KEKE-3310 file (N, C-alpha, C; in steps of 0.2 Angstrom, whole numbers, plus 5000, padded with zeros to 4 digits):
npx = (5453:5462:5462:5469:5458:5461:5472:5469:5470:5463:5466:5475:5486:5494:5492:5497:5504:5518:5528:5529:5534:5545:5553:5553:5559:5572:5577:5577:5587:5598:5599:5603:5615:5622:5620:5620:5612:5605:5605:5610:5613:5609:5598:5602:5615:5631:5637:5629:5618:5615:5604:5593:5588:5586:5576:5566:5563:5558:5547:5539:5537:5530:5518:5513:5516:5523:5535:5544:5546:5555:5553:5556:5544:5526:5520:5530:5530:5517:5518:5529:5523:5512:5518:5525:5515:5509:5503:5503:5492:5475:5468:5458:5450:5444:5431:5435:5449:5466:5474:5488:5489:5486:5488:5491:5476:5464:5447:5437:5426:5411:5401:5394:5405:5400:5391:5399:5407:5399:5398:5411:5415:5407:5414:5427:5426:5422:5433:5446:5459:5472:5468:5471:5466:5463:5463:5458:5461:5453:5441:5447:5440:5427:5421:5425:5427:5434:5428:5436:5431:5424:5432:5433:5422:5426:5429:5439:5447:5452:5465:5471:5477:5477:5479:5481:5479:5485:5487:5481:5478:5488:5497:5487:5475:5468:5472:5484:5489:5492:5487:5480:5484:5484:5471:5465:5459:5467:5469:5470:5471:5473:5484:5490:5494:5499:5501:5508:5509:5521:5520:5510:5502:5514:5524:5535:5545:5543:5539:5530:5529:5520:5521:5522:5537:5542:5536:5541:5555:5555:5551:5562:5570:5566:5569:5564:5564:5578:5583:5580:5582:5584:5574:5577:5591:5593:5580:5574:5580:5575:5562:5563:5567:5556:5544:5538:5535:5526:5515:5511:5507:5496:5487:5484:5478:5467:5460:5458:5449:5438:5435:5431:5420:5411:5409:5401:5385:5375:5376:5372:5374:5386:5397:5405:5417:5421:5436:5443:5451:5444:5432:5418:5410:5395:5385:5386:5383:5386:5400:5405:5401:5410:5422:5421:5423:5436:5442:5452:5448:5448:5444:5439:5437:5436:5437:5436:5441:5433:5421:5410:5413:5423:5422:5430:5434:5449:5457:5471:5484:5491:5482:5475:5465:5458:5457:5449:5438:5434:5432:5421:5411:5409:5403:5392:5385:5382:5375:5364:5358:5352:5360)
npy = (5726:5732:5729:5729:5727:5725:5718:5705:5688:5673:5660:5646:5633:5633:5628:5628:5639:5638:5643:5656:5656:5660:5653:5640:5644:5648:5636:5630:5637:5635:5621:5621:5627:5616:5605:5609:5617:5608:5590:5581:5568:5550:5541:5529:5529:5525:5534:5544:5555:5557:5563:5560:5547:5549:5558:5550:5541:5549:5554:5542:5539:5550:5550:5539:5526:5511:5512:5523:5532:5546:5557:5568:5575:5575:5570:5562:5552:5547:5541:5532:5522:5519:5514:5503:5494:5493:5482:5470:5472:5476:5492:5502:5517:5529:5541:5558:5556:5561:5569:5566:5553:5546:5534:5534:5537:5536:5530:5539:5538:5547:5547:5549:5547:5537:5530:5525:5516:5505:5500:5497:5487:5476:5474:5472:5460:5451:5450:5445:5447:5454:5469:5486:5499:5516:5531:5547:5554:5563:5575:5590:5600:5601:5602:5585:5571:5555:5539:5524:5512:5503:5494:5482:5475:5468:5453:5441:5432:5440:5448:5463:5480:5496:5512:5528:5545:5558:5571:5583:5581:5576:5582:5591:5584:5572:5569:5574:5579:5568:5562:5551:5537:5528:5528:5519:5503:5489:5475:5458:5454:5465:5477:5492:5509:5525:5540:5557:5574:5585:5598:5606:5608:5605:5612:5609:5605:5590:5573:5560:5543:5531:5516:5498:5490:5480:5483:5496:5493:5486:5496:5504:5497:5501:5507:5519:5526:5524:5532:5545:5561:5566:5575:5592:5592:5601:5607:5595:5594:5604:5600:5588:5594:5602:5598:5603:5616:5613:5607:5618:5627:5620:5620:5634:5635:5627:5634:5646:5641:5637:5650:5657:5651:5653:5666:5668:5673:5671:5658:5654:5648:5642:5628:5617:5607:5598:5604:5606:5617:5623:5631:5629:5640:5640:5648:5658:5672:5676:5673:5682:5694:5694:5695:5707:5716:5716:5706:5692:5677:5659:5657:5650:5641:5624:5606:5607:5619:5626:5626:5629:5641:5637:5641:5645:5647:5648:5645:5649:5645:5657:5668:5682:5688:5699:5699:5688:5693:5703:5696:5687:5697:5703:5692:5690:5702:5702:5690:5694:5703:5694:5688)
npz = (5534:5520:5503:5486:5474:5460:5461:5465:5464:5460:5455:5447:5453:5464:5478:5491:5491:5488:5478:5483:5495:5508:5516:5510:5497:5502:5505:5493:5486:5495:5493:5479:5480:5486:5478:5464:5450:5441:5436:5424:5421:5419:5430:5432:5431:5436:5444:5455:5464:5482:5486:5478:5481:5495:5494:5488:5498:5508:5502:5500:5513:5518:5510:5512:5506:5500:5493:5482:5466:5459:5446:5432:5428:5430:5419:5413:5424:5423:5410:5411:5419:5411:5399:5404:5406:5394:5381:5389:5396:5396:5393:5403:5404:5415:5416:5414:5414:5415:5401:5401:5404:5393:5381:5364:5356:5366:5369:5379:5392:5393:5402:5419:5433:5443:5436:5426:5434:5436:5424:5421:5431:5426:5414:5418:5425:5416:5407:5396:5397:5407:5417:5416:5425:5424:5431:5437:5454:5459:5452:5448:5442:5443:5457:5462:5472:5469:5474:5478:5484:5477:5470:5477:5473:5462:5454:5463:5456:5445:5438:5441:5439:5446:5441:5448:5446:5456:5456:5460:5473:5481:5495:5499:5502:5513:5530:5534:5522:5514:5503:5491:5491:5502:5504:5494:5492:5500:5491:5487:5474:5467:5460:5466:5461:5462:5454:5452:5448:5455:5454:5458:5473:5480:5474:5466:5452:5447:5445:5453:5458:5467:5474:5477:5483:5474:5462:5460:5458:5447:5438:5438:5429:5417:5400:5398:5410:5412:5402:5404:5412:5429:5442:5447:5458:5468:5471:5476:5488:5495:5496:5504:5516:5520:5527:5538:5534:5524:5531:5539:5530:5524:5535:5535:5523:5524:5534:5527:5517:5525:5532:5521:5516:5527:5526:5515:5512:5503:5494:5481:5464:5465:5467:5479:5488:5503:5511:5499:5489:5478:5469:5460:5449:5444:5438:5425:5423:5436:5437:5427:5433:5444:5438:5431:5442:5443:5449:5448:5442:5437:5421:5407:5391:5394:5394:5380:5369:5361:5368:5382:5394:5408:5424:5439:5456:5464:5479:5490:5502:5504:5503:5510:5524:5521:5507:5505:5511:5502:5490:5494:5498:5486:5479:5487:5486:5472:5470:5478:5469:5461:5451)
capx = (5460:5460:5466:5467:5454:5465:5478:5466:5471:5460:5467:5481:5486:5499:5487:5500:5508:5525:5532:5530:5535:5552:5557:5554:5564:5578:5579:5579:5594:5603:5600:5606:5622:5625:5620:5620:5605:5602:5609:5608:5614:5603:5597:5605:5622:5635:5638:5623:5618:5611:5597:5587:5586:5583:5569:5561:5561:5554:5540:5535:5534:5525:5512:5510:5516:5529:5541:5542:5551:5554:5556:5557:5538:5521:5519:5534:5528:5512:5520:5533:5519:5508:5522:5526:5509:5506:5504:5502:5486:5469:5468:5451:5450:5438:5429:5439:5456:5470:5478:5495:5489:5484:5492:5488:5470:5459:5441:5436:5419:5408:5396:5396:5409:5397:5388:5405:5410:5395:5400:5418:5415:5405:5419:5433:5424:5422:5438:5450:5466:5473:5466:5474:5461:5466:5458:5460:5459:5448:5441:5448:5437:5419:5426:5422:5432:5432:5429:5438:5429:5421:5437:5431:5417:5429:5430:5445:5452:5454:5471:5469:5481:5474:5483:5477:5483:5483:5491:5478:5477:5495:5499:5482:5470:5470:5473:5490:5491:5495:5484:5475:5487:5482:5463:5464:5459:5472:5466:5475:5471:5474:5491:5488:5499:5497:5506:5507:5514:5522:5521:5504:5503:5521:5529:5541:5544:5545:5534:5530:5526:5520:5519:5526:5544:5543:5535:5546:5561:5554:5550:5569:5574:5563:5573:5561:5567:5586:5585:5577:5585:5580:5572:5583:5592:5592:5573:5572:5583:5570:5556:5565:5567:5550:5538:5535:5532:5520:5510:5509:5503:5490:5483:5482:5474:5460:5457:5455:5443:5432:5433:5428:5413:5407:5408:5396:5378:5371:5380:5369:5378:5393:5398:5412:5417:5424:5443:5446:5451:5442:5424:5415:5405:5391:5382:5390:5382:5390:5407:5406:5401:5416:5428:5421:5425:5443:5444:5454:5446:5450:5438:5441:5434:5440:5443:5435:5443:5427:5415:5408:5419:5423:5423:5432:5438:5454:5460:5478:5486:5493:5477:5474:5458:5455:5456:5444:5432:5432:5429:5415:5407:5407:5399:5386:5381:5380:5369:5358:5355:5349:5364)
capy = (5725:5734:5726:5731:5722:5724:5713:5699:5682:5667:5655:5643:5627:5633:5628:5629:5645:5637:5648:5663:5654:5662:5647:5636:5647:5648:5629:5628:5640:5631:5614:5622:5628:5610:5600:5612:5618:5602:5584:5578:5561:5545:5539:5522:5530:5522:5540:5548:5560:5554:5567:5557:5541:5552:5561:5545:5538:5554:5554:5536:5539:5556:5549:5532:5520:5506:5515:5528:5535:5553:5558:5575:5578:5571:5567:5556:5547:5543:5537:5527:5517:5517:5510:5497:5489:5492:5476:5465:5473:5480:5499:5504:5523:5532:5548:5564:5554:5567:5567:5564:5546:5543:5530:5534:5541:5531:5532:5541:5538:5553:5546:5550:5542:5532:5525:5521:5511:5499:5497:5494:5481:5471:5473:5468:5453:5446:5452:5439:5449:5458:5475:5492:5504:5522:5536:5553:5553:5568:5580:5597:5605:5602:5597:5579:5566:5548:5534:5517:5506:5498:5489:5476:5471:5465:5446:5440:5429:5444:5452:5470:5485:5502:5518:5534:5552:5561:5577:5589:5578:5575:5589:5594:5580:5568:5572:5578:5580:5562:5561:5546:5531:5524:5527:5514:5497:5484:5469:5453:5453:5472:5481:5499:5513:5532:5545:5564:5580:5588:5605:5609:5610:5604:5618:5606:5602:5583:5568:5555:5537:5528:5509:5493:5490:5475:5486:5501:5490:5484:5502:5507:5494:5503:5511:5526:5528:5525:5537:5552:5565:5567:5582:5596:5590:5607:5607:5590:5595:5608:5595:5584:5598:5606:5595:5608:5621:5611:5606:5625:5630:5616:5623:5640:5634:5625:5640:5650:5638:5638:5657:5660:5648:5656:5673:5668:5673:5668:5654:5652:5648:5639:5622:5616:5601:5599:5604:5607:5624:5625:5633:5630:5645:5637:5654:5662:5679:5678:5673:5688:5700:5694:5697:5714:5719:5716:5700:5687:5670:5655:5658:5649:5635:5618:5604:5609:5626:5629:5624:5634:5643:5634:5647:5642:5651:5644:5648:5646:5647:5664:5673:5686:5688:5705:5697:5684:5697:5707:5691:5685:5702:5704:5687:5691:5707:5700:5686:5698:5706:5689:5686)
capz = (5530:5514:5498:5480:5470:5454:5462:5468:5460:5463:5450:5447:5456:5469:5483:5497:5490:5489:5474:5486:5502:5509:5519:5504:5492:5505:5505:5486:5485:5498:5489:5473:5482:5488:5472:5458:5447:5438:5436:5418:5420:5420:5437:5432:5431:5442:5449:5456:5470:5487:5487:5475:5485:5501:5493:5487:5505:5511:5498:5502:5520:5518:5506:5515:5502:5502:5490:5477:5461:5457:5439:5430:5427:5431:5412:5413:5429:5420:5404:5413:5421:5405:5394:5407:5405:5387:5378:5393:5400:5392:5397:5404:5406:5418:5414:5416:5415:5412:5394:5402:5405:5387:5376:5358:5356:5369:5370:5386:5393:5394:5407:5426:5436:5446:5430:5423:5438:5435:5417:5422:5435:5422:5409:5421:5427:5410:5402:5394:5398:5413:5416:5419:5426:5424:5434:5442:5461:5460:5447:5451:5439:5445:5459:5464:5474:5467:5479:5475:5487:5472:5468:5481:5469:5456:5456:5466:5451:5440:5439:5440:5441:5446:5441:5450:5446:5462:5455:5464:5480:5485:5498:5502:5504:5518:5536:5533:5515:5512:5497:5490:5490:5508:5503:5489:5496:5499:5489:5485:5466:5464:5461:5466:5459:5462:5451:5453:5447:5461:5453:5461:5480:5483:5471:5464:5445:5447:5445:5458:5457:5473:5473:5482:5481:5469:5456:5459:5456:5439:5434:5437:5424:5410:5396:5398:5416:5411:5397:5406:5417:5435:5443:5450:5465:5473:5473:5480:5494:5498:5497:5510:5522:5520:5529:5543:5530:5520:5536:5541:5524:5524:5540:5533:5517:5527:5538:5522:5514:5530:5533:5515:5516:5532:5523:5510:5515:5498:5490:5475:5458:5466:5470:5482:5492:5510:5512:5493:5488:5471:5470:5453:5448:5439:5435:5420:5425:5442:5435:5423:5437:5448:5433:5430:5448:5444:5453:5443:5443:5431:5417:5400:5389:5395:5390:5373:5368:5358:5372:5386:5399:5415:5429:5445:5461:5468:5485:5492:5509:5504:5503:5516:5526:5518:5500:5505:5512:5496:5486:5497:5498:5479:5477:5490:5482:5465:5471:5480:5463:5457:5446)
cpx = (5459:5465:5464:5464:5458:5470:5476:5467:5468:5460:5473:5480:5491:5495:5490:5505:5516:5530:5534:5533:5543:5556:5558:5559:5571:5581:5581:5586:5599:5604:5604:5614:5626:5625:5620:5612:5602:5607:5607:5609:5608:5603:5601:5612:5625:5637:5632:5623:5613:5605:5592:5584:5583:5576:5564:5559:5557:5547:5536:5533:5529:5518:5510:5510:5523:5536:5539:5548:5549:5557:5555:5550:5532:5519:5523:5532:5522:5514:5525:5529:5515:5512:5524:5521:5506:5508:5502:5495:5481:5468:5460:5451:5443:5437:5434:5447:5460:5474:5485:5495:5487:5490:5489:5482:5464:5452:5439:5429:5417:5402:5398:5400:5406:5394:5394:5407:5406:5397:5407:5419:5413:5411:5425:5432:5423:5428:5443:5457:5466:5471:5470:5469:5465:5461:5461:5458:5453:5447:5441:5444:5430:5418:5422:5428:5429:5433:5431:5436:5426:5425:5436:5426:5420:5431:5438:5450:5454:5460:5470:5475:5477:5479:5479:5481:5480:5486:5488:5476:5483:5496:5494:5476:5472:5471:5479:5493:5494:5493:5480:5478:5484:5474:5461:5464:5464:5468:5471:5476:5472:5481:5489:5495:5496:5503:5504:5512:5515:5522:5515:5505:5510:5526:5535:5540:5547:5538:5535:5526:5526:5517:5523:5533:5546:5542:5539:5552:5561:5554:5557:5573:5571:5568:5570:5564:5575:5588:5583:5582:5581:5578:5578:5584:5591:5585:5571:5575:5578:5564:5557:5565:5561:5544:5534:5531:5525:5514:5507:5505:5496:5485:5480:5477:5467:5457:5454:5449:5437:5430:5429:5421:5409:5405:5402:5389:5373:5376:5378:5374:5385:5392:5405:5411:5421:5432:5446:5445:5448:5434:5422:5409:5401:5387:5386:5389:5386:5397:5409:5406:5407:5422:5427:5423:5433:5446:5446:5453:5448:5443:5440:5438:5438:5435:5442:5436:5437:5420:5414:5413:5418:5426:5424:5436:5443:5458:5467:5479:5489:5488:5476:5466:5454:5453:5450:5437:5429:5429:5422:5409:5404:5402:5392:5381:5378:5374:5363:5354:5352:5353:5364)
cpy = (5727:5730:5729:5726:5720:5719:5706:5694:5676:5662:5651:5636:5627:5633:5630:5635:5644:5641:5654:5662:5656:5656:5642:5638:5647:5641:5627:5631:5637:5624:5615:5623:5621:5605:5603:5613:5612:5596:5580:5571:5556:5543:5532:5523:5527:5528:5544:5552:5556:5557:5563:5551:5544:5555:5556:5542:5542:5554:5548:5536:5545:5554:5542:5527:5516:5509:5520:5529:5542:5554:5566:5578:5573:5567:5561:5550:5543:5539:5531:5521:5514:5512:5504:5492:5488:5485:5470:5466:5477:5486:5500:5511:5526:5538:5553:5562:5559:5564:5565:5556:5542:5539:5530:5539:5537:5534:5533:5541:5545:5553:5548:5545:5536:5527:5521:5515:5505:5496:5493:5488:5475:5469:5470:5461:5448:5447:5445:5441:5453:5465:5480:5497:5510:5527:5542:5551:5557:5572:5587:5602:5606:5604:5591:5574:5559:5543:5527:5511:5501:5493:5482:5472:5467:5457:5445:5436:5434:5448:5459:5475:5492:5508:5524:5540:5556:5568:5583:5587:5578:5582:5592:5590:5575:5572:5577:5579:5574:5560:5554:5538:5526:5523:5522:5508:5493:5477:5464:5452:5460:5475:5488:5504:5520:5536:5552:5568:5583:5596:5609:5611:5610:5609:5615:5603:5595:5579:5563:5549:5533:5520:5504:5493:5486:5479:5492:5499:5488:5491:5505:5503:5496:5507:5518:5529:5529:5531:5544:5555:5566:5574:5586:5594:5595:5607:5601:5590:5599:5604:5591:5588:5603:5603:5600:5613:5619:5610:5613:5628:5626:5619:5629:5640:5632:5630:5645:5648:5639:5645:5659:5657:5651:5663:5673:5668:5670:5664:5651:5652:5645:5632:5620:5610:5602:5599:5605:5614:5627:5625:5634:5635:5643:5642:5658:5670:5681:5678:5680:5694:5700:5697:5705:5719:5719:5711:5694:5680:5666:5655:5657:5642:5629:5612:5606:5617:5629:5628:5630:5635:5639:5639:5644:5648:5646:5648:5645:5648:5654:5670:5676:5687:5694:5703:5693:5688:5700:5702:5689:5691:5703:5698:5688:5696:5705:5695:5689:5701:5701:5687:5678)
cpz = (5523:5509:5491:5475:5463:5455:5465:5463:5463:5458:5451:5451:5462:5476:5490:5496:5490:5484:5478:5493:5503:5512:5514:5499:5495:5504:5498:5484:5488:5495:5483:5474:5483:5482:5465:5455:5444:5438:5430:5417:5422:5427:5437:5431:5437:5447:5449:5463:5476:5488:5484:5479:5492:5500:5492:5493:5508:5508:5500:5509:5521:5515:5507:5510:5504:5499:5485:5472:5460:5450:5438:5429:5429:5424:5412:5418:5426:5414:5406:5415:5415:5400:5397:5406:5398:5384:5382:5396:5395:5396:5397:5407:5409:5415:5417:5417:5411:5406:5395:5403:5399:5384:5369:5359:5359:5369:5377:5387:5395:5400:5414:5429:5439:5441:5427:5427:5437:5429:5418:5426:5430:5417:5412:5422:5422:5405:5401:5396:5404:5412:5419:5419:5427:5426:5437:5449:5462:5453:5450:5448:5441:5452:5462:5466:5472:5473:5476:5479:5483:5469:5471:5478:5463:5458:5458:5461:5446:5442:5437:5443:5441:5446:5442:5449:5451:5462:5459:5471:5484:5488:5501:5504:5509:5525:5536:5526:5512:5505:5497:5491:5496:5508:5498:5493:5495:5498:5486:5477:5463:5466:5461:5465:5459:5459:5452:5450:5453:5461:5455:5468:5482:5480:5468:5456:5445:5446:5450:5456:5464:5471:5478:5479:5475:5462:5454:5456:5449:5435:5433:5432:5417:5407:5396:5405:5415:5407:5399:5412:5423:5436:5446:5457:5470:5476:5477:5487:5498:5500:5503:5516:5523:5523:5534:5539:5527:5525:5538:5536:5523:5529:5538:5527:5520:5531:5533:5519:5519:5531:5527:5514:5521:5530:5518:5513:5510:5493:5483:5469:5459:5469:5473:5486:5498:5508:5505:5491:5481:5472:5462:5453:5442:5435:5431:5422:5431:5441:5432:5428:5442:5444:5432:5436:5448:5448:5448:5445:5437:5427:5409:5398:5391:5397:5383:5372:5364:5362:5377:5391:5405:5419:5436:5449:5464:5473:5486:5499:5509:5504:5510:5518:5522:5510:5500:5506:5506:5491:5488:5497:5491:5477:5481:5487:5476:5466:5474:5475:5458:5451:5445)
residu = (MET:ALA:SER:ASP:PRO:ASN:LYS:LEU:PHE:PHE:SER:GLY:THR:ALA:TYR:LEU:GLY:MET:PRO:PHE:ASN:GLU:ASP:PHE:ARG:LYS:LEU:VAL:PHE:GLU:GLY:MET:GLU:LEU:TYR:GLY:ILE:ASN:HIS:GLY:ALA:SER:ARG:ASN:ASN:ASN:ILE:THR:LEU:ASP:ILE:PHE:SER:GLU:ALA:GLU:LYS:VAL:ALA:ALA:LYS:ARG:PHE:LEU:SER:ASP:ASP:SER:ILE:LEU:VAL:SER:SER:GLY:TYR:LEU:ALA:ALA:GLN:LEU:VAL:ILE:GLN:HIS:TYR:HIS:GLY:SER:HIS:GLN:PHE:LEU:TYR:ALA:PRO:GLU:SER:HIS:PRO:ALA:LEU:TYR:PHE:GLY:ALA:PRO:LEU:ILE:SER:LYS:THR:LYS:TYR:THR:ASP:TRP:VAL:GLU:GLN:ALA:ILE:LYS:GLU:ILE:ASN:SER:ALA:LYS:LYS:PRO:ILE:LEU:ILE:ILE:SER:ASN:ALA:LEU:ASN:ASN:LEU:THR:PRO:GLU:ILE:PHE:ASP:PHE:ALA:TRP:LEU:SER:ARG:ILE:ASP:LEU:GLU:ARG:GLU:VAL:VAL:VAL:LEU:VAL:ASP:ASP:SER:HIS:GLY:VAL:GLY:ILE:MET:GLY:GLU:LYS:GLY:GLU:GLY:THR:TYR:SER:LYS:ILE:PRO:GLU:LEU:PRO:ASN:ILE:GLN:LYS:ILE:VAL:ILE:SER:SER:MET:ALA:LYS:ALA:LEU:GLY:ILE:ASP:ALA:GLY:LEU:ILE:LEU:ALA:ASN:SER:ALA:LEU:ILE:ASN:LYS:LEU:ARG:THR:SER:PRO:VAL:TYR:ALA:GLY:SER:SER:PRO:PRO:SER:PRO:GLY:ILE:LEU:TYR:ALA:PHE:VAL:HIS:SER:GLU:HIS:THR:TYR:ASN:GLN:GLU:LEU:ILE:LYS:LEU:ARG:LYS:ASN:ILE:ASN:ASN:PHE:ILE:ALA:MET:LEU:THR:ILE:GLY:ASP:GLY:MET:PHE:PHE:ILE:LYS:ASP:PHE:PRO:VAL:PHE:LEU:VAL:GLU:ASN:GLN:ALA:LEU:ALA:GLU:GLY:ILE:LEU:THR:LYS:GLY:ILE:HIS:ILE:SER:SER:PHE:PRO:TYR:PRO:ASP:PRO:GLN:GLY:LYS:LYS:LEU:ASN:ARG:ILE:VAL:LEU:SER:SER:VAL:HIS:LYS:MET:GLY:GLU:LEU:GLU:ILE:LEU:ALA:ASP:THR:ILE:ASN:ILE:LEU:ASN:SER:ARG:ASN:PHE)
# end
């Protein structure tokens, strides 16, 4: 199967290819016909649209939580929770925590996540104040999935809230793309909350909060929530009616990941983890070689704009077999030349 290397694109975060999915796009237009392009009124208005509550019920069920809130962005979802706990809780940030979760200019640990965990347990168990743990569900840059089993080592008398950003896991991680919420241990002294940007795998400009109903109801009383506009109702309609499409695209994505890995005869200079579509190109010469062949991979300094380039290959469900073959063949040839 022939493909034009100059049009090969292995970057971005549209893991399930939703911006290009015809079935999904039709549902978006259908939803806009029903509900309009946007709905600028507060969610606490006495006049609202049924699609908002319907989408929240669907999100809670799909991502295995008790309840959910949908807001206009992942940043707003993060800040709604952060500001709710500001003043009452001491904030403890894990390494690689996303800037959307920041309040002010926090000190973020530069240690490895596993080393930070040991320090965090000691700090939490000796704290005078309730703790809000803030962490990503995974590091999509390196990549690395974080395990939250360590929460069971926190003293039972300590009151703890754990806030996890699952923006790069919702829709693609877990058996059916359910994400991280159900993977966080249920413990009597720990309130768990998962937030996510839905603009990655799900293709929706909205933010998601997953938690128990008691907390969700409290968050609905926040002035931040009352004063903000909701997501586009038309696109939420598409979300509600796209479960089959999401499932089919997840199957395609996992097939692409497995096929690509199988095509690599020499995988030197790259790092990847099971079922995650991001491949870290650790060898700068290999990354430059791929780019010179007209294959577009993610390659720029991050998070420090003045630092070293971070080079990554990102697969999606829309990549064709021929495109994967060209990428894999290029990598194999470059590696055989000791790049």
